[in-house]
PyMOL CGO cylinders between C-alpha atoms (Angstrom):
from pymol import cmd
from pymol.cgo import CYLINDER

trace = [
    CYLINDER, 65.72, -99.22, 67.41, 62.27, -99.66, 69.36, 0.3, 1, 1, 1, 1, 1, 1,
    CYLINDER, 62.27, -99.66, 69.36, 62.90, -101.60, 72.69, 0.3, 1, 1, 1, 1, 1, 1,
    CYLINDER, 62.90, -101.60, 72.69, 60.23, -103.90, 73.63, 0.3, 1, 1, 1, 1, 1, 1,
    CYLINDER, 60.23, -103.90, 73.63, 59.11, -105.30, 77.28, 0.3, 1, 1, 1, 1, 1, 1,
    CYLINDER, 59.11, -105.30, 77.28, 60.18, -108.49, 77.63, 0.3, 1, 1, 1, 1, 1, 1,
    CYLINDER, 60.18, -108.49, 77.63, 56.19, -110.04, 77.28, 0.3, 1, 1, 1, 1, 1, 1,
    CYLINDER, 56.19, -110.04, 77.28, 56.38, -108.55, 73.70, 0.3, 1, 1, 1, 1, 1, 1,
    CYLINDER, 56.38, -108.55, 73.70, 59.24, -110.35, 72.72, 0.3, 1, 1, 1, 1, 1, 1,
    CYLINDER, 59.24, -110.35, 72.72, 58.14, -113.28, 74.22, 0.3, 1, 1, 1, 1, 1, 1,
    CYLINDER, 58.14, -113.28, 74.22, 55.02, -113.33, 72.46, 0.3, 1, 1, 1, 1, 1, 1,
    CYLINDER, 55.02, -113.33, 72.46, 57.26, -112.06, 69.00, 0.3, 1, 1, 1, 1, 1, 1,
    CYLINDER, 57.26, -112.06, 69.00, 59.56, -114.89, 69.64, 0.3, 1, 1, 1, 1, 1, 1,
    CYLINDER, 59.56, -114.89, 69.64, 56.25, -117.67, 70.12, 0.3, 1, 1, 1, 1, 1, 1,
    CYLINDER, 56.25, -117.67, 70.12, 54.39, -116.35, 67.14, 0.3, 1, 1, 1, 1, 1, 1,
    CYLINDER, 54.39, -116.35, 67.14, 57.67, -116.70, 64.29, 0.3, 1, 1, 1, 1, 1, 1,
    CYLINDER, 57.67, -116.70, 64.29, 58.65, -120.09, 66.33, 0.3, 1, 1, 1, 1, 1, 1,
    CYLINDER, 58.65, -120.09, 66.33, 54.63, -121.17, 65.42, 0.3, 1, 1, 1, 1, 1, 1,
    CYLINDER, 54.63, -121.17, 65.42, 55.33, -119.43, 62.12, 0.3, 1, 1, 1, 1, 1, 1,
    CYLINDER, 55.33, -119.43, 62.12, 58.49, -121.86, 61.41, 0.3, 1, 1, 1, 1, 1, 1,
    CYLINDER, 58.49, -121.86, 61.41, 56.78, -124.69, 62.12, 0.3, 1, 1, 1, 1, 1, 1,
    CYLINDER, 56.78, -124.69, 62.12, 53.78, -124.23, 60.23, 0.3, 1, 1, 1, 1, 1, 1,
    CYLINDER, 53.78, -124.23, 60.23, 56.53, -123.57, 57.10, 0.3, 1, 1, 1, 1, 1, 1,
    CYLINDER, 56.53, -123.57, 57.10, 58.17, -126.95, 58.38, 0.3, 1, 1, 1, 1, 1, 1,
    CYLINDER, 58.17, -126.95, 58.38, 55.03, -129.13, 58.58, 0.3, 1, 1, 1, 1, 1, 1,
    CYLINDER, 55.03, -129.13, 58.58, 55.11, -129.03, 54.44, 0.3, 1, 1, 1, 1, 1, 1,
    CYLINDER, 55.11, -129.03, 54.44, 58.45, -129.97, 53.83, 0.3, 1, 1, 1, 1, 1, 1,
    CYLINDER, 58.45, -129.97, 53.83, 59.50, -133.79, 53.99, 0.3, 1, 1, 1, 1, 1, 1,
    CYLINDER, 59.50, -133.79, 53.99, 62.60, -134.80, 56.07, 0.3, 1, 1, 1, 1, 1, 1,
    CYLINDER, 62.60, -134.80, 56.07, 64.56, -136.90, 53.89, 0.3, 1, 1, 1, 1, 1, 1,
    CYLINDER, 64.56, -136.90, 53.89, 67.83, -139.09, 55.09, 0.3, 1, 1, 1, 1, 1, 1,
    CYLINDER, 67.83, -139.09, 55.09, 69.14, -136.43, 52.29, 0.3, 1, 1, 1, 1, 1, 1,
    CYLINDER, 69.14, -136.43, 52.29, 67.84, -133.59, 54.61, 0.3, 1, 1, 1, 1, 1, 1,
    CYLINDER, 67.84, -133.59, 54.61, 68.28, -134.51, 58.02, 0.3, 1, 1, 1, 1, 1, 1,
    CYLINDER, 68.28, -134.51, 58.02, 68.40, -130.65, 59.22, 0.3, 1, 1, 1, 1, 1, 1,
    CYLINDER, 68.40, -130.65, 59.22, 64.30, -130.34, 58.77, 0.3, 1, 1, 1, 1, 1, 1,
    CYLINDER, 64.30, -130.34, 58.77, 64.00, -132.66, 61.75, 0.3, 1, 1, 1, 1, 1, 1,
    CYLINDER, 64.00, -132.66, 61.75, 66.61, -131.03, 63.68, 0.3, 1, 1, 1, 1, 1, 1,
    CYLINDER, 66.61, -131.03, 63.68, 64.97, -127.87, 63.09, 0.3, 1, 1, 1, 1, 1, 1,
    CYLINDER, 64.97, -127.87, 63.09, 61.74, -128.91, 64.08, 0.3, 1, 1, 1, 1, 1, 1,
    CYLINDER, 61.74, -128.91, 64.08, 62.88, -129.86, 67.53, 0.3, 1, 1, 1, 1, 1, 1,
    CYLINDER, 62.88, -129.86, 67.53, 65.01, -126.98, 68.01, 0.3, 1, 1, 1, 1, 1, 1,
    CYLINDER, 65.01, -126.98, 68.01, 61.59, -124.92, 67.42, 0.3, 1, 1, 1, 1, 1, 1,
    CYLINDER, 61.59, -124.92, 67.42, 59.68, -127.44, 69.61, 0.3, 1, 1, 1, 1, 1, 1,
    CYLINDER, 59.68, -127.44, 69.61, 62.10, -127.13, 72.55, 0.3, 1, 1, 1, 1, 1, 1,
    CYLINDER, 62.10, -127.13, 72.55, 62.41, -123.49, 72.72, 0.3, 1, 1, 1, 1, 1, 1,
    CYLINDER, 62.41, -123.49, 72.72, 58.25, -123.38, 72.64, 0.3, 1, 1, 1, 1, 1, 1,
    CYLINDER, 58.25, -123.38, 72.64, 58.40, -126.20, 75.07, 0.3, 1, 1, 1, 1, 1, 1,
    CYLINDER, 58.40, -126.20, 75.07, 60.63, -123.62, 77.12, 0.3, 1, 1, 1, 1, 1, 1,
    CYLINDER, 60.63, -123.62, 77.12, 58.40, -120.45, 76.68, 0.3, 1, 1, 1, 1, 1, 1,
    CYLINDER, 58.40, -120.45, 76.68, 55.52, -122.53, 78.08, 0.3, 1, 1, 1, 1, 1, 1,
    CYLINDER, 55.52, -122.53, 78.08, 57.10, -121.94, 81.51, 0.3, 1, 1, 1, 1, 1, 1,
    CYLINDER, 57.10, -121.94, 81.51, 56.61, -118.53, 81.32, 0.3, 1, 1, 1, 1, 1, 1,
    CYLINDER, 56.61, -118.53, 81.32, 53.92, -117.73, 84.18, 0.3, 1, 1, 1, 1, 1, 1,
    CYLINDER, 53.92, -117.73, 84.18, 51.55, -116.24, 81.55, 0.3, 1, 1, 1, 1, 1, 1,
    CYLINDER, 51.55, -116.24, 81.55, 51.78, -118.44, 79.04, 0.3, 1, 1, 1, 1, 1, 1,
    CYLINDER, 51.78, -118.44, 79.04, 48.04, -119.96, 78.82, 0.3, 1, 1, 1, 1, 1, 1,
    CYLINDER, 48.04, -119.96, 78.82, 47.06, -116.23, 78.96, 0.3, 1, 1, 1, 1, 1, 1,
    CYLINDER, 47.06, -116.23, 78.96, 48.67, -115.62, 75.66, 0.3, 1, 1, 1, 1, 1, 1,
    CYLINDER, 48.67, -115.62, 75.66, 48.03, -118.48, 74.12, 0.3, 1, 1, 1, 1, 1, 1,
    CYLINDER, 48.03, -118.48, 74.12, 50.48, -121.42, 74.72, 0.3, 1, 1, 1, 1, 1, 1,
    CYLINDER, 50.48, -121.42, 74.72, 48.23, -123.36, 76.36, 0.3, 1, 1, 1, 1, 1, 1,
    CYLINDER, 48.23, -123.36, 76.36, 48.70, -126.36, 73.97, 0.3, 1, 1, 1, 1, 1, 1,
    CYLINDER, 48.70, -126.36, 73.97, 50.75, -129.46, 73.73, 0.3, 1, 1, 1, 1, 1, 1,
    CYLINDER, 50.75, -129.46, 73.73, 53.38, -127.93, 71.33, 0.3, 1, 1, 1, 1, 1, 1,
    CYLINDER, 53.38, -127.93, 71.33, 54.12, -131.91, 70.18, 0.3, 1, 1, 1, 1, 1, 1,
    CYLINDER, 54.12, -131.91, 70.18, 50.52, -132.37, 69.54, 0.3, 1, 1, 1, 1, 1, 1,
    CYLINDER, 50.52, -132.37, 69.54, 50.07, -129.74, 67.72, 0.3, 1, 1, 1, 1, 1, 1,
    CYLINDER, 50.07, -129.74, 67.72, 53.34, -129.69, 66.11, 0.3, 1, 1, 1, 1, 1, 1,
    CYLINDER, 53.34, -129.69, 66.11, 54.49, -133.50, 65.79, 0.3, 1, 1, 1, 1, 1, 1,
    CYLINDER, 54.49, -133.50, 65.79, 58.00, -134.62, 64.55, 0.3, 1, 1, 1, 1, 1, 1,
]
cmd.load_cgo(trace, "trace")
């Protein structure tokens, strides 16, 4: 198994979270499936935490997460 630097892991995690949020954007949250809202909330919070990284803006995380991916 390959080992990655912390920066590489953070960037990969950010990419995966944004990919998941893009996929969820297409899904409608219904009363039958409240799980979608929970997923969106969790991924959004994770991205906001990644933005605390000192190099976040330099690496493309310089946006308001909830504006790009509204809940």
